[in-house]
C-alpha positions as CSV (number, residue, x, y, z in Angstrom):
1,Q,0.0,0.0,0.0
2,V,1.2,3.5,-0.8
3,Q,1.8,5.7,2.2
4,L,1.7,9.5,2.2
5,V,3.1,11.3,5.2
6,E,2.6,15.0,5.6
7,S,4.6,17.3,7.9
8,G,5.4,21.0,8.3
9,G,2.1,22.3,9.7
10,G,1.9,24.4,12.8
11,L,0.9,27.8,14.2
12,V,2.0,30.9,12.3
13,Q,1.1,34.6,12.5
14,P,-0.6,36.4,9.6
15,G,1.9,37.2,6.9
16,G,4.1,34.3,7.9
17,S,5.3,31.3,6.0
18,L,5.2,27.5,6.3
19,R,6.5,24.7,4.1
20,L,4.5,21.5,4.0
21,R,6.1,18.2,3.0
22,C,4.6,15.1,1.7
23,A,6.8,12.0,1.5
24,A,5.6,9.1,-0.6
25,S,6.5,5.5,-0.1
26,V,6.9,4.9,-3.9
27,S,8.8,6.7,-6.6
28,I,7.2,9.9,-7.8
29,F,7.8,8.5,-11.3
30,S,5.0,6.0,-10.4
31,I,2.7,8.8,-9.4
32,R,0.5,10.4,-12.1
33,S,-0.2,13.5,-10.1
34,M,-0.1,14.8,-6.6
35,G,-2.0,17.6,-5.0
36,W,-2.5,19.5,-1.8
37,Y,-6.1,19.8,-0.5
38,R,-7.4,21.6,2.6
39,Q,-10.5,21.3,4.8
40,A,-11.6,24.0,7.2
41,P,-14.2,23.2,9.9
42,G,-17.6,23.2,8.5
43,K,-16.4,23.4,4.9
44,Q,-15.8,21.0,2.1
45,R,-12.3,19.8,1.2
46,E,-10.9,21.9,-1.6
47,L,-7.9,21.7,-3.9
48,V,-5.1,24.0,-3.1
49,A,-2.4,23.0,-5.7
50,G,-1.5,20.1,-7.9
51,I,1.5,18.9,-9.9
52,G,1.6,16.4,-12.7
53,R,4.3,13.9,-13.5
54,G,5.4,16.1,-16.4
55,G,5.8,19.1,-14.1
56,S,2.6,20.9,-14.9
57,R,1.1,22.8,-12.0
58,N,-2.2,24.2,-11.1
59,Y,-3.4,26.4,-8.2
60,A,-6.6,27.5,-6.7
61,D,-7.6,31.0,-7.3
62,F,-7.4,31.9,-3.6
63,V,-3.7,31.2,-3.6
64,K,-3.0,34.4,-5.6
65,G,0.6,33.7,-6.2
66,R,1.3,33.1,-2.5
67,F,1.9,29.3,-2.7
68,T,4.3,27.2,-4.7
69,I,4.1,23.5,-5.2
70,S,7.4,21.6,-6.0
71,R,8.9,18.2,-5.8
72,D,12.2,16.4,-5.1
73,N,12.2,13.3,-7.2
74,A,15.2,11.8,-5.5
75,K,13.4,12.0,-2.1
76,N,10.0,11.1,-3.4
77,T,8.7,14.2,-1.8
78,V,6.4,17.0,-2.8
79,Y,6.4,20.4,-1.0
80,L,4.0,23.2,-0.6
81,Q,5.7,26.5,0.2
82,M,3.1,28.9,1.7
83,N,3.9,32.6,2.0
84,S,1.8,35.5,3.1
85,L,-0.5,33.3,5.1
86,E,-3.9,34.6,6.1
87,P,-6.3,33.5,8.8
88,E,-8.6,32.1,6.0
89,D,-5.8,29.6,5.2
90,T,-6.4,27.9,8.5
91,A,-7.3,24.3,7.8
92,V,-6.1,20.7,7.8
93,Y,-4.0,20.2,4.7
94,Y,-4.0,16.8,3.0
95,C,-1.6,15.3,0.5
96,N,-3.3,13.4,-2.3
97,A,-1.7,11.1,-4.9
98,I,-2.9,9.3,-8.0
99,V,-0.7,6.3,-8.4
100,E,-0.3,4.2,-11.6
101,G,-1.6,0.7,-11.0
102,G,-0.7,-0.9,-14.3
103,S,-3.4,-3.3,-15.4
104,M,-5.4,-2.6,-12.2
105,G,-5.7,1.1,-13.1
106,D,-4.8,4.2,-11.2
107,R,-5.5,4.4,-7.5
108,D,-6.2,7.4,-5.2
109,Y,-4.4,7.8,-1.9
110,W,-4.5,10.3,0.9
111,G,-2.2,11.3,3.8
112,Q,-3.3,11.8,7.3
113,G,-3.3,15.6,7.2
114,T,-1.4,18.3,8.9
115,Q,-2.9,21.2,10.8
116,V,-2.2,24.8,9.7
117,T,-3.3,27.5,12.0
118,V,-2.9,31.2,11.0
119,S,-3.6,33.4,14.0
120,S,-2.3,36.4,16.0
């Protein structure tokens, strides 16, 4: 089974920065795409940023250039650099991966989540 382990969350003041990490137990070359989602209390889970195997990236509109998704293929790790954080960014952030399954087809995996709290 593929494991995704997130880290890097915590408490930060408005305007501060955090870097989230998602370490995968399989090579990123076996992953079709990875993305960061977040879920705030009382709200639906929403996409924050995604990156495809070819390096294409997409971001939610609310990011407004503040976040950057990147990857380190040698370490099988995807990062989300978050700058200029706002209280509205407070949520549990989840790593998602779509992994190639050969003849079985692609499969969807989720990490356990890491809490991000932006508050004075």
